[in-house]
C-alpha positions in Angstrom: 0.3 -0.2 -0.3 1.5 3.3 -0.7 1.0 5.8 2.0 2.5 9.0 1.2 1.6 12.1 3.4 -0.5 14.9 1.4 1.9 17.6 2.4 4.4 15.5 0.9 2.3 15.0 -2.6 1.9 19.0 -2.7 5.6 19.3 -2.5 6.3 16.9 -5.3 3.5 18.6 -6.9 5.1 21.8 -6.9 8.6 20.2 -7.9 6.7 19.1 -10.9 5.1 22.3 -12.1 9.1 23.7 -11.8 9.7 20.4 -14.3 7.0 20.9 -16.2 7.9 24.6 -17.2 11.5 24.3 -17.8 10.8 21.0 -20.1 8.0 22.1 -22.5 10.0 21.4 -25.3 11.0 18.0 -24.6 7.8 15.8 -26.1 10.0 12.5 -25.6 7.5 11.3 -22.6 10.1 8.2 -21.4 12.9 10.6 -21.2 10.8 13.0 -19.1 9.6 10.1 -17.0 13.4 9.0 -16.4 14.6 13.0 -15.8 11.7 13.6 -13.4 12.3 10.7 -11.4 16.1 11.6 -11.1 15.2 15.2 -9.5 12.7 13.5 -7.2 15.0 10.9 -6.1 17.5 13.8 -5.3 15.2 15.3 -3.3 13.6 12.0 -1.8 16.2 9.1 -1.4 13.6 7.0 0.4 11.3 7.1 -3.0 10.9 3.6 -4.2 10.0 2.8 -7.7 6.3 1.6 -6.3 5.9 5.1 -5.2 7.2 6.7 -7.9 4.9 4.9 -10.5 1.9 5.9 -8.0 3.3 9.5 -8.4 3.7 9.3 -12.1 0.0 8.2 -12.5 -1.2 11.4 -10.8 0.9 13.7 -13.5 0.8 11.0 -16.2 -2.7 12.9 -17.9 -0.5 16.1 -18.3 2.7 14.3 -19.3 0.5 12.9 -22.2 -0.8 16.5 -23.1 2.6 17.7 -23.6 3.2 14.8 -26.1 0.3 15.7 -27.9 0.4 19.2 -28.0 3.8 19.2 -29.5 2.4 16.4 -32.0 -0.8 18.5 -32.7 2.1 21.3 -33.6 3.8 19.3 -36.1 0.9 17.8 -37.6 -0.5 21.5 -38.1 2.7 22.6 -40.1 2.6 19.3 -42.0 -0.9 18.5 -42.9 -3.2 21.2 -41.6 -3.9 22.6 -45.1 -4.4 19.2 -46.7 -6.6 17.9 -44.3 -8.6 21.3 -44.3 -9.1 20.3 -48.2 -9.8 16.9 -47.3 -12.7 18.4 -45.2 -13.6 20.9 -47.3 -14.4 18.2 -50.0 -16.6 16.3 -47.7 -18.4 19.2 -45.4 -21.0 18.8 -47.9 -23.3 21.9 -45.8 -20.5 24.2 -45.3 -21.0 23.9 -41.5 -16.9 23.6 -41.3 -17.8 20.3 -39.3 -18.1 16.9 -40.4 -21.3 14.8 -39.3 -21.4 11.0 -39.5 -22.2 10.3 -42.8 -19.4 12.9 -44.0 -17.0 11.4 -42.0 -17.9 7.5 -42.8 -17.4 9.3 -46.8 -13.9 10.6 -45.7 -12.7 7.3 -44.1 -13.6 5.0 -46.5 -10.6 6.3 -48.6 -8.2 5.5 -45.6 -9.6 2.5 -44.1 -12.5 0.2 -45.2 -12.0 -2.3 -42.0 -12.3 0.5 -39.5 -15.3 0.9 -37.0 -16.3 4.1 -38.5 -19.1 4.8 -35.5 -16.8 4.1 -32.7 -13.9 6.0 -34.0 -16.1 9.0 -34.9 -17.4 8.9 -31.0 -13.9 8.6 -30.2 -13.1 11.8 -32.2 -16.1 13.9 -31.0 -14.4 15.0 -27.7 -17.5 17.4 -27.0 -20.2 15.2 -27.8 -22.0 17.4 -30.2 -22.3 14.6 -33.2 -19.9 16.8 -35.3 -15.9 16.9 -35.7 -14.5 19.8 -35.9 -10.9 20.1 -37.9 -9.2 20.7 -34.7 -10.9 17.6 -33.0 -9.6 15.6 -36.2 -5.8 17.0 -35.6 -5.9 16.1 -31.8 -7.0 12.8 -32.9 -4.0 12.6 -35.5 -1.5 13.5 -33.1 -2.5 10.2 -30.7 -2.7 8.0 -33.7 0.3 7.8 -36.0 -0.8 5.0 -38.0 -4.0 6.7 -39.3 -1.6 9.5 -39.9 0.3 7.5 -42.1 -2.5 6.3 -43.9 -3.7 9.8 -44.6 -0.2 10.6 -45.8 -0.5 7.7 -48.2 -3.6 9.1 -49.6 -2.1 12.1 -50.2 0.6 11.0 -51.8 -1.3 9.1 -54.2 -3.4 12.4 -55.0 -0.1 14.4 -55.6 1.3 11.7 -57.8 -1.8 11.5 -60.1 -1.7 15.5 -60.1 1.8 15.0 -61.2 1.2 12.7 -63.7 -1.6 14.8 -65.4 0.8 17.8 -65.6 1.5 18.2 -69.0 4.9 19.5 -67.9 5.6 16.2 -66.7 5.2 14.8 -69.9 7.3 17.7 -71.9 10.3 17.5 -69.1 12.3 14.5 -67.5 12.7 16.1 -64.4 10.0 18.2 -63.6 9.6 18.5 -59.7 6.0 18.8 -59.6 3.5 22.2 -58.8 4.1 24.2 -56.8 7.7 24.4 -57.5 9.7 23.6 -54.3 13.4 23.8 -56.5 14.7 26.5 -58.4 14.1 24.4 -61.7 13.5 26.0 -64.9 12.5 24.0 -68.2 15.6 23.8 -70.8 16.5 21.8 -73.8 18.6 19.8 -72.3 15.4 18.6 -69.9 13.3 18.4 -72.8 11.6 14.2 -73.4 12.4 13.1 -76.8 9.3 13.4 -79.3 8.8 9.8 -79.1 8.1 9.7 -75.5 5.8 12.5 -75.8 3.8 10.8 -78.8 3.7 7.7 -76.7 1.9 9.5 -74.0 -0.4 12.0 -76.1 
């Protein structure tokens, strides 16, 4: 049985608050847990693993929140524009949210074997039967496997768009649009006439 006095727990929570403020940029939960343990052991030599695990469970939710916030920022930077476009495609009534039927349409492109209604409830954080783009991004922060599937869908869409671009047909090293490198058309990278005729 764990028996840590309340005043001691309050002390530990104050130490944790300082640790939290100083380590906001570190989203490696395993590393954070080890570091916090070392700090607490330096104050409380008597602290055993079972007691530390009890303490960690008290702050675990806040620790996971650090990870999710970091992931959310990363996902917003990399995917938010694409996800907004994806949402827009299925947001038929332009309500800036997705209902269950619209959600089924989105996820039929990503995973046909998933329990969509169960997943919808998990995403719908406030329980209003609609999913906002922010709720969706928070969910993606917790579920990298689904994020990877979305990435694959978006990558396939890009490749299809690239193949349909006439510049891909004309030039053998066209990088795609919008141009992210200092690429310029020239006679040296022009495909030969037989190649162009083949795909016209």
